Backbone as JSON Lines, residues from 0, in Angstrom:
{"i":0,"aa":"M","n":[45.49,-40.25,-49.7],"ca":[44.56,-39.89,-48.66],"c":[45.31,-39.22,-47.53]}
{"i":1,"aa":"A","n":[45.89,-39.92,-46.62],"ca":[46.65,-39.34,-45.52],"c":[48.07,-39.84,-45.61]}
{"i":2,"aa":"N","n":[48.99,-39.01,-45.2],"ca":[50.39,-39.4,-45.24],"c":[51.13,-38.8,-44.05]}
{"i":3,"aa":"L","n":[52.24,-39.41,-43.69],"ca":[53.06,-38.87,-42.62],"c":[53.94,-37.78,-43.19]}
{"i":4,"aa":"N","n":[53.96,-36.66,-42.54],"ca":[54.72,-35.53,-43.02],"c":[55.44,-34.9,-41.84]}
{"i":5,"aa":"M","n":[56.72,-35.15,-41.71],"ca":[57.54,-34.59,-40.64],"c":[56.98,-34.95,-39.25]}
{"i":6,"aa":"G","n":[56.52,-36.16,-39.09],"ca":[56.01,-36.61,-37.81],"c":[54.56,-36.28,-37.55]}
{"i":7,"aa":"G","n":[53.92,-35.49,-38.41],"ca":[52.52,-35.13,-38.22],"c":[51.67,-35.76,-39.3]}
{"i":8,"aa":"L","n":[50.47,-36.14,-38.97],"ca":[49.57,-36.73,-39.94],"c":[48.88,-35.62,-40.72]}
{"i":9,"aa":"T","n":[48.96,-35.67,-42.02],"ca":[48.32,-34.66,-42.86],"c":[47.45,-35.35,-43.89]}
{"i":10,"aa":"A","n":[46.53,-34.59,-44.46],"ca":[45.68,-35.08,-45.54],"c":[45.54,-33.97,-46.56]}
{"i":11,"aa":"Q","n":[45.19,-34.32,-47.78],"ca":[45.01,-33.32,-48.82],"c":[43.83,-32.43,-48.47]}
{"i":12,"aa":"D","n":[44.0,-31.14,-48.67],"ca":[42.91,-30.19,-48.5],"c":[41.92,-30.38,-49.65]}
{"i":13,"aa":"A","n":[40.66,-30.09,-49.39],"ca":[39.66,-30.22,-50.45],"c":[39.91,-29.2,-51.56]}
{"i":14,"aa":"G","n":[40.66,-28.14,-51.3],"ca":[40.93,-27.14,-52.3],"c":[42.4,-27.01,-52.62]}
{"i":15,"aa":"E","n":[43.21,-26.79,-51.6],"ca":[44.65,-26.6,-51.82],"c":[45.42,-26.96,-50.56]}
{"i":16,"aa":"G","n":[46.67,-27.3,-50.71],"ca":[47.55,-27.57,-49.56],"c":[47.2,-28.82,-48.8]}
{"i":17,"aa":"N","n":[47.72,-28.89,-47.59],"ca":[47.49,-30.03,-46.7],"c":[46.77,-29.58,-45.45]}
{"i":18,"aa":"V","n":[46.06,-30.51,-44.85],"ca":[45.36,-30.27,-43.6],"c":[46.08,-31.05,-42.51]}
{"i":19,"aa":"N","n":[46.35,-30.4,-41.39],"ca":[46.94,-31.05,-40.23],"c":[45.81,-31.77,-39.49]}
{"i":20,"aa":"L","n":[45.67,-33.08,-39.72],"ca":[44.54,-33.82,-39.16],"c":[44.48,-33.82,-37.63]}
{"i":21,"aa":"P","n":[45.59,-34.01,-36.92],"ca":[45.47,-33.98,-35.46],"c":[44.93,-32.65,-34.94]}
{"i":22,"aa":"M","n":[45.39,-31.56,-35.5],"ca":[44.89,-30.25,-35.06],"c":[43.43,-30.06,-35.47]}
{"i":23,"aa":"A","n":[43.05,-30.56,-36.65],"ca":[41.66,-30.46,-37.08],"c":[40.75,-31.26,-36.15]}
{"i":24,"aa":"L","n":[41.21,-32.42,-35.72],"ca":[40.42,-33.23,-34.8],"c":[40.31,-32.57,-33.43]}
{"i":25,"aa":"V","n":[41.4,-31.95,-32.97],"ca":[41.35,-31.21,-31.7],"c":[40.35,-30.07,-31.81]}
{"i":26,"aa":"G","n":[40.36,-29.36,-32.93],"ca":[39.41,-28.27,-33.13],"c":[37.98,-28.76,-33.17]}
{"i":27,"aa":"A","n":[37.74,-29.86,-33.85],"ca":[36.38,-30.41,-33.94],"c":[35.87,-30.82,-32.57]}
{"i":28,"aa":"V","n":[36.68,-31.54,-31.82],"ca":[36.26,-32.01,-30.5],"c":[36.11,-30.83,-29.53]}
{"i":29,"aa":"G","n":[37.08,-29.93,-29.54],"ca":[37.02,-28.78,-28.64],"c":[35.83,-27.88,-28.91]}
{"i":30,"aa":"G","n":[35.6,-27.57,-30.17],"ca":[34.48,-26.72,-30.52],"c":[33.14,-27.35,-30.17]}
{"i":31,"aa":"A","n":[33.01,-28.64,-30.44],"ca":[31.77,-29.33,-30.13],"c":[31.53,-29.42,-28.63]}
{"i":32,"aa":"L","n":[32.58,-29.7,-27.87],"ca":[32.41,-29.8,-26.42],"c":[32.05,-28.46,-25.79]}
{"i":33,"aa":"V","n":[32.74,-27.41,-26.18],"ca":[32.46,-26.09,-25.6],"c":[31.04,-25.65,-25.93]}
{"i":34,"aa":"M","n":[30.65,-25.75,-27.2],"ca":[29.31,-25.32,-27.58],"c":[28.24,-26.26,-27.03]}
{"i":35,"aa":"G","n":[28.55,-27.54,-26.9],"ca":[27.6,-28.47,-26.31],"c":[27.31,-28.14,-24.85]}
{"i":36,"aa":"V","n":[28.35,-27.81,-24.11],"ca":[28.17,-27.45,-22.7],"c":[27.4,-26.12,-22.59]}
{"i":37,"aa":"I","n":[27.73,-25.16,-23.43],"ca":[27.01,-23.88,-23.4],"c":[25.54,-24.1,-23.73]}
{"i":38,"aa":"Y","n":[25.28,-24.87,-24.78],"ca":[23.89,-25.16,-25.17],"c":[23.15,-25.88,-24.03]}
{"i":39,"aa":"G","n":[23.8,-26.84,-23.39],"ca":[23.17,-27.58,-22.31],"c":[22.88,-26.73,-21.09]}
{"i":40,"aa":"V","n":[23.84,-25.89,-20.71],"ca":[23.65,-25.03,-19.53],"c":[22.57,-23.99,-19.79]}
{"i":41,"aa":"V","n":[22.6,-23.36,-20.95],"ca":[21.55,-22.38,-21.28],"c":[20.2,-23.08,-21.34]}
{"i":42,"aa":"G","n":[20.15,-24.26,-21.92],"ca":[18.9,-25.01,-21.99],"c":[18.39,-25.43,-20.63]}
{"i":43,"aa":"R","n":[19.28,-25.69,-19.73],"ca":[18.9,-26.12,-18.38],"c":[18.37,-24.96,-17.54]}
{"i":44,"aa":"F","n":[19.06,-23.83,-17.59],"ca":[18.73,-22.74,-16.68],"c":[17.9,-21.62,-17.31]}
{"i":45,"aa":"V","n":[17.88,-21.5,-18.61],"ca":[17.07,-20.47,-19.26],"c":[15.92,-21.17,-19.97]}
{"i":46,"aa":"T","n":[16.18,-21.64,-21.15],"ca":[15.25,-22.47,-21.91],"c":[16.02,-23.05,-23.1]}
{"i":47,"aa":"E","n":[15.53,-24.15,-23.6],"ca":[16.22,-24.8,-24.71],"c":[15.71,-24.25,-26.03]}
{"i":48,"aa":"Y","n":[16.63,-23.77,-26.83],"ca":[16.3,-23.28,-28.16],"c":[16.84,-24.28,-29.17]}
{"i":49,"aa":"A","n":[16.01,-25.22,-29.58],"ca":[16.46,-26.29,-30.46],"c":[16.92,-25.76,-31.8]}
{"i":50,"aa":"Y","n":[16.37,-24.64,-32.23],"ca":[16.72,-24.13,-33.56],"c":[18.11,-23.5,-33.61]}
{"i":51,"aa":"V","n":[18.8,-23.35,-32.49],"ca":[20.18,-22.86,-32.53],"c":[21.19,-23.99,-32.27]}
{"i":52,"aa":"A","n":[20.73,-25.22,-32.22],"ca":[21.64,-26.34,-31.97],"c":[22.61,-26.54,-33.12]}
{"i":53,"aa":"F","n":[22.29,-26.03,-34.3],"ca":[23.22,-26.16,-35.41],"c":[24.51,-25.39,-35.15]}
{"i":54,"aa":"L","n":[24.5,-24.47,-34.19],"ca":[25.71,-23.74,-33.86],"c":[26.78,-24.66,-33.27]}
{"i":55,"aa":"I","n":[26.37,-25.73,-32.62],"ca":[27.34,-26.7,-32.11],"c":[28.14,-27.26,-33.28]}
{"i":56,"aa":"G","n":[27.45,-27.68,-34.31],"ca":[28.12,-28.21,-35.49],"c":[28.91,-27.15,-36.23]}
{"i":57,"aa":"G","n":[28.36,-25.95,-36.31],"ca":[29.06,-24.87,-37.0],"c":[30.38,-24.51,-36.34]}
{"i":58,"aa":"V","n":[30.36,-24.41,-35.02],"ca":[31.59,-24.08,-34.29],"c":[32.58,-25.23,-34.37]}
{"i":59,"aa":"S","n":[32.08,-26.45,-34.28],"ca":[32.96,-27.62,-34.38],"c":[33.65,-27.66,-35.75]}
{"i":60,"aa":"G","n":[32.9,-27.45,-36.8],"ca":[33.47,-27.46,-38.15],"c":[34.42,-26.3,-38.39]}
{"i":61,"aa":"M","n":[34.05,-25.11,-37.92],"ca":[34.93,-23.95,-38.1],"c":[36.24,-24.13,-37.34]}
{"i":62,"aa":"A","n":[36.16,-24.65,-36.12],"ca":[37.37,-24.87,-35.34],"c":[38.25,-25.93,-36.0]}
{"i":63,"aa":"A","n":[37.65,-26.96,-36.56],"ca":[38.42,-27.99,-37.25],"c":[39.12,-27.4,-38.47]}
{"i":64,"aa":"M","n":[38.41,-26.57,-39.2],"ca":[39.01,-25.98,-40.4],"c":[40.11,-24.98,-40.04]}
{"i":65,"aa":"K","n":[39.86,-24.15,-39.04],"ca":[40.86,-23.13,-38.67],"c":[42.11,-23.77,-38.08]}
{"i":66,"aa":"L","n":[41.95,-24.69,-37.14],"ca":[43.12,-25.3,-36.51],"c":[43.83,-26.27,-37.44]}
{"i":67,"aa":"G","n":[43.07,-26.94,-38.3],"ca":[43.68,-27.88,-39.23],"c":[44.33,-27.21,-40.42]}
{"i":68,"aa":"G","n":[43.98,-25.97,-40.67],"ca":[44.59,-25.25,-41.76],"c":[43.97,-25.5,-43.12]}
{"i":69,"aa":"G","n":[42.74,-26.0,-43.16],"ca":[42.07,-26.23,-44.43],"c":[40.89,-27.15,-44.28]}
{"i":70,"aa":"R","n":[40.29,-27.49,-45.4],"ca":[39.11,-28.35,-45.44],"c":[39.52,-29.78,-45.74]}
{"i":71,"aa":"S","n":[38.8,-30.7,-45.14],"ca":[39.06,-32.11,-45.37],"c":[37.78,-32.89,-45.11]}
{"i":72,"aa":"I","n":[37.5,-33.84,-45.97],"ca":[36.31,-34.66,-45.77],"c":[36.44,-35.48,-44.49]}
{"i":73,"aa":"I","n":[37.64,-35.9,-44.18],"ca":[37.87,-36.66,-42.94],"c":[37.55,-35.8,-41.73]}
{"i":74,"aa":"A","n":[38.08,-34.58,-41.71],"ca":[37.82,-33.67,-40.59],"c":[36.35,-33.3,-40.53]}
{"i":75,"aa":"G","n":[35.7,-33.14,-41.68],"ca":[34.28,-32.83,-41.7],"c":[33.44,-33.96,-41.14]}
{"i":76,"aa":"A","n":[33.79,-35.18,-41.48],"ca":[33.05,-36.33,-40.96],"c":[33.23,-36.46,-39.45]}
{"i":77,"aa":"V","n":[34.46,-36.26,-38.99],"ca":[34.71,-36.33,-37.54],"c":[33.97,-35.21,-36.82]}
{"i":78,"aa":"A","n":[34.0,-34.01,-37.38],"ca":[33.29,-32.88,-36.77],"c":[31.79,-33.16,-36.7]}
{"i":79,"aa":"A","n":[31.24,-33.78,-37.73],"ca":[29.81,-34.11,-37.74],"c":[29.47,-35.12,-36.65]}
{"i":80,"aa":"V","n":[30.27,-36.16,-36.53],"ca":[30.01,-37.19,-35.51],"c":[30.18,-36.62,-34.11]}
{"i":81,"aa":"V","n":[31.24,-35.86,-33.89],"ca":[31.49,-35.3,-32.57],"c":[30.41,-34.28,-32.2]}
{"i":82,"aa":"S","n":[29.94,-33.5,-33.15],"ca":[28.89,-32.53,-32.84],"c":[27.57,-33.22,-32.52]}
{"i":83,"aa":"L","n":[27.3,-34.34,-33.15],"ca":[26.1,-35.1,-32.81],"c":[26.22,-35.67,-31.4]}
{"i":84,"aa":"I","n":[27.38,-36.17,-31.04],"ca":[27.6,-36.67,-29.68],"c":[27.48,-35.52,-28.67]}
{"i":85,"aa":"A","n":[28.0,-34.34,-29.03],"ca":[27.94,-33.19,-28.13],"c":[26.5,-32.74,-27.9]}
{"i":86,"aa":"V","n":[25.68,-32.77,-28.93],"ca":[24.28,-32.35,-28.73],"c":[23.54,-33.38,-27.88]}
{"i":87,"aa":"L","n":[23.89,-34.64,-28.0],"ca":[23.29,-35.65,-27.13],"c":[23.7,-35.43,-25.67]}
{"i":88,"aa":"G","n":[24.97,-35.07,-25.46],"ca":[25.42,-34.72,-24.11],"c":[24.72,-33.47,-23.59]}
{"i":89,"aa":"A","n":[24.51,-32.5,-24.46],"ca":[23.8,-31.29,-24.07],"c":[22.36,-31.62,-23.67]}
{"i":90,"aa":"K","n":[21.75,-32.55,-24.38],"ca":[20.39,-32.97,-24.05],"c":[20.34,-33.62,-22.66]}
{"i":91,"aa":"L","n":[21.42,-34.32,-22.28],"ca":[21.48,-34.89,-20.93],"c":[21.57,-33.8,-19.88]}
{"i":92,"aa":"I","n":[22.31,-32.72,-20.18],"ca":[22.4,-31.59,-19.25],"c":[21.04,-30.91,-19.13]}
{"i":93,"aa":"V","n":[20.36,-30.72,-20.24],"ca":[19.06,-30.05,-20.24],"c":[18.04,-30.86,-19.45]}
{"i":94,"aa":"G","n":[18.04,-32.16,-19.64],"ca":[17.08,-33.0,-18.95],"c":[15.69,-32.87,-19.56]}
{"i":95,"aa":"S","n":[14.67,-33.16,-18.79],"ca":[13.29,-33.01,-19.25],"c":[12.43,-32.55,-18.08]}
{"i":96,"aa":"P","n":[11.34,-31.85,-18.39],"ca":[10.45,-31.4,-17.31],"c":[9.84,-32.59,-16.56]}
{"i":97,"aa":"E","n":[9.46,-32.32,-15.34],"ca":[8.87,-33.37,-14.53],"c":[7.55,-33.83,-15.15]}
{"i":98,"aa":"G","n":[7.39,-35.12,-15.26],"ca":[6.18,-35.68,-15.82],"c":[6.25,-35.95,-17.31]}
{"i":99,"aa":"V","n":[7.34,-35.56,-17.95],"ca":[7.51,-35.79,-19.39],"c":[8.71,-36.7,-19.56]}
{"i":100,"aa":"G","n":[8.57,-37.71,-20.39],"ca":[9.66,-38.64,-20.63],"c":[10.81,-37.98,-21.38]}
{"i":101,"aa":"F","n":[12.03,-38.42,-21.09],"ca":[13.23,-37.83,-21.71],"c":[13.19,-37.99,-23.22]}
{"i":102,"aa":"I","n":[12.89,-39.19,-23.69],"ca":[12.89,-39.44,-25.14],"c":[11.75,-38.68,-25.8]}
{"i":103,"aa":"E","n":[10.61,-38.65,-25.17],"ca":[9.47,-37.92,-25.72],"c":[9.78,-36.43,-25.83]}
{"i":104,"aa":"Y","n":[10.44,-35.88,-24.83],"ca":[10.75,-34.45,-24.8],"c":[11.8,-34.06,-25.83]}
{"i":105,"aa":"H","n":[12.77,-34.95,-26.09],"ca":[13.9,-34.61,-26.96],"c":[13.8,-35.22,-28.37]}
{"i":106,"aa":"T","n":[12.63,-35.68,-28.75],"ca":[12.46,-36.18,-30.11],"c":[11.29,-35.5,-30.81]}
{"i":107,"aa":"T","n":[11.11,-34.22,-30.53],"ca":[10.1,-33.45,-31.26],"c":[10.64,-33.18,-32.67]}
{"i":108,"aa":"M","n":[9.79,-32.68,-33.53],"ca":[10.21,-32.42,-34.9],"c":[11.32,-31.37,-34.95]}
{"i":109,"aa":"F","n":[11.23,-30.35,-34.09],"ca":[12.3,-29.34,-34.05],"c":[13.63,-29.96,-33.62]}
{"i":110,"aa":"D","n":[13.58,-30.82,-32.62],"ca":[14.81,-31.48,-32.17],"c":[15.41,-32.35,-33.26]}
{"i":111,"aa":"I","n":[14.58,-33.12,-33.92],"ca":[15.09,-34.0,-34.97],"c":[15.71,-33.18,-36.09]}
{"i":112,"aa":"L","n":[15.02,-32.14,-36.5],"ca":[15.49,-31.34,-37.62],"c":[16.74,-30.55,-37.28]}
{"i":113,"aa":"F","n":[16.72,-29.81,-36.18],"ca":[17.82,-28.89,-35.89],"c":[18.96,-29.54,-35.11]}
{"i":114,"aa":"C","n":[18.65,-30.43,-34.19],"ca":[19.7,-31.03,-33.34],"c":[20.35,-32.24,-33.99]}
{"i":115,"aa":"Y","n":[19.57,-33.07,-34.65],"ca":[20.09,-34.34,-35.12],"c":[20.37,-34.38,-36.63]}
{"i":116,"aa":"V","n":[19.88,-33.38,-37.38],"ca":[20.15,-33.33,-38.81],"c":[20.98,-32.09,-39.17]}
{"i":117,"aa":"A","n":[20.5,-30.9,-38.81],"ca":[21.2,-29.66,-39.18],"c":[22.53,-29.51,-38.45]}
{"i":118,"aa":"N","n":[22.6,-29.99,-37.23],"ca":[23.84,-29.88,-36.44],"c":[25.01,-30.59,-37.12]}
{"i":119,"aa":"P","n":[24.93,-31.9,-37.39],"ca":[26.07,-32.53,-38.07],"c":[26.26,-32.04,-39.51]}
{"i":120,"aa":"A","n":[25.17,-31.64,-40.16],"ca":[25.31,-31.1,-41.51],"c":[26.11,-29.8,-41.5]}
{"i":121,"aa":"A","n":[25.87,-28.94,-40.51],"ca":[26.62,-27.69,-40.4],"c":[28.1,-27.98,-40.13]}
{"i":122,"aa":"A","n":[28.38,-28.98,-39.31],"ca":[29.77,-29.33,-39.02],"c":[30.48,-29.82,-40.28]}
{"i":123,"aa":"F","n":[29.82,-30.67,-41.03],"ca":[30.43,-31.18,-42.25],"c":[30.59,-30.08,-43.28]}
{"i":124,"aa":"F","n":[29.61,-29.21,-43.41],"ca":[29.69,-28.1,-44.36],"c":[30.88,-27.2,-44.04]}
{"i":125,"aa":"A","n":[31.05,-26.88,-42.76],"ca":[32.12,-25.95,-42.37],"c":[33.5,-26.56,-42.52]}
{"i":126,"aa":"A","n":[33.65,-27.84,-42.21],"ca":[34.99,-28.44,-42.2],"c":[35.33,-29.25,-43.44]}
{"i":127,"aa":"G","n":[34.34,-29.66,-44.21],"ca":[34.63,-30.59,-45.27],"c":[34.27,-30.19,-46.68]}
{"i":128,"aa":"T","n":[33.74,-28.99,-46.88],"ca":[33.32,-28.63,-48.23],"c":[34.02,-27.38,-48.73]}
{"i":129,"aa":"N","n":[34.09,-27.24,-50.02],"ca":[34.71,-26.08,-50.64],"c":[33.89,-24.82,-50.46]}
{"i":130,"aa":"Q","n":[32.59,-24.93,-50.35],"ca":[31.73,-23.77,-50.25],"c":[31.94,-23.0,-48.95]}
{"i":131,"aa":"A","n":[32.45,-23.65,-47.93],"ca":[32.66,-22.98,-46.65],"c":[33.83,-22.01,-46.69]}
{"i":132,"aa":"R","n":[34.75,-22.15,-47.63],"ca":[35.94,-21.31,-47.67],"c":[35.59,-19.83,-47.82]}
{"i":133,"aa":"S","n":[34.68,-19.48,-48.71],"ca":[34.36,-18.06,-48.92],"c":[33.69,-17.47,-47.68]}
{"i":134,"aa":"L","n":[32.87,-18.26,-47.01],"ca":[32.25,-17.79,-45.77],"c":[33.28,-17.63,-44.67]}
{"i":135,"aa":"M","n":[34.21,-18.57,-44.57],"ca":[35.21,-18.52,-43.5],"c":[36.19,-17.36,-43.7]}
{"i":136,"aa":"N","n":[36.46,-16.99,-44.93],"ca":[37.39,-15.88,-45.19],"c":[36.8,-14.55,-44.75]}
{"i":137,"aa":"R","n":[35.5,-14.45,-44.6],"ca":[34.86,-13.2,-44.16],"c":[34.89,-13.03,-42.65]}
{"i":138,"aa":"L","n":[35.18,-14.1,-41.92],"ca":[35.2,-14.01,-40.46],"c":[36.45,-13.26,-40.0]}
{"i":139,"aa":"P","n":[36.34,-12.52,-38.89],"ca":[37.47,-11.71,-38.44],"c":[38.6,-12.5,-37.78]}
{"i":140,"aa":"F","n":[38.41,-13.77,-37.48],"ca":[39.45,-14.56,-36.81],"c":[39.96,-15.66,-37.69]}
């Protein structure tokens, strides 16, 4: 599963080589935090687009894969959890309109589907599965 390699923690890649887990975790957390804040600020001052919340998970997973140097189920799971926490933080930034309860406003069907299901699924897909490799190789960075 994971082993110490020259002072750094690594894990087997889902396809080939090793994944640098500390860097993958930094990528997952950093990507989720940055996109969570962007989503929250745009939602607060413009309008909330729940159907693009999966981008938080997508960026978190891509950053984990790029910085970690490969795919890993461990990094994918961490990216999924962190992206779910980031979307919850973004929901706190967005708030709710006056007269509408916070939970009522943020548990619509669109929110459940895109923010709480598709978001962590996108993070896991990007960082933890073999299918993401062909998509990631097409990106310019």
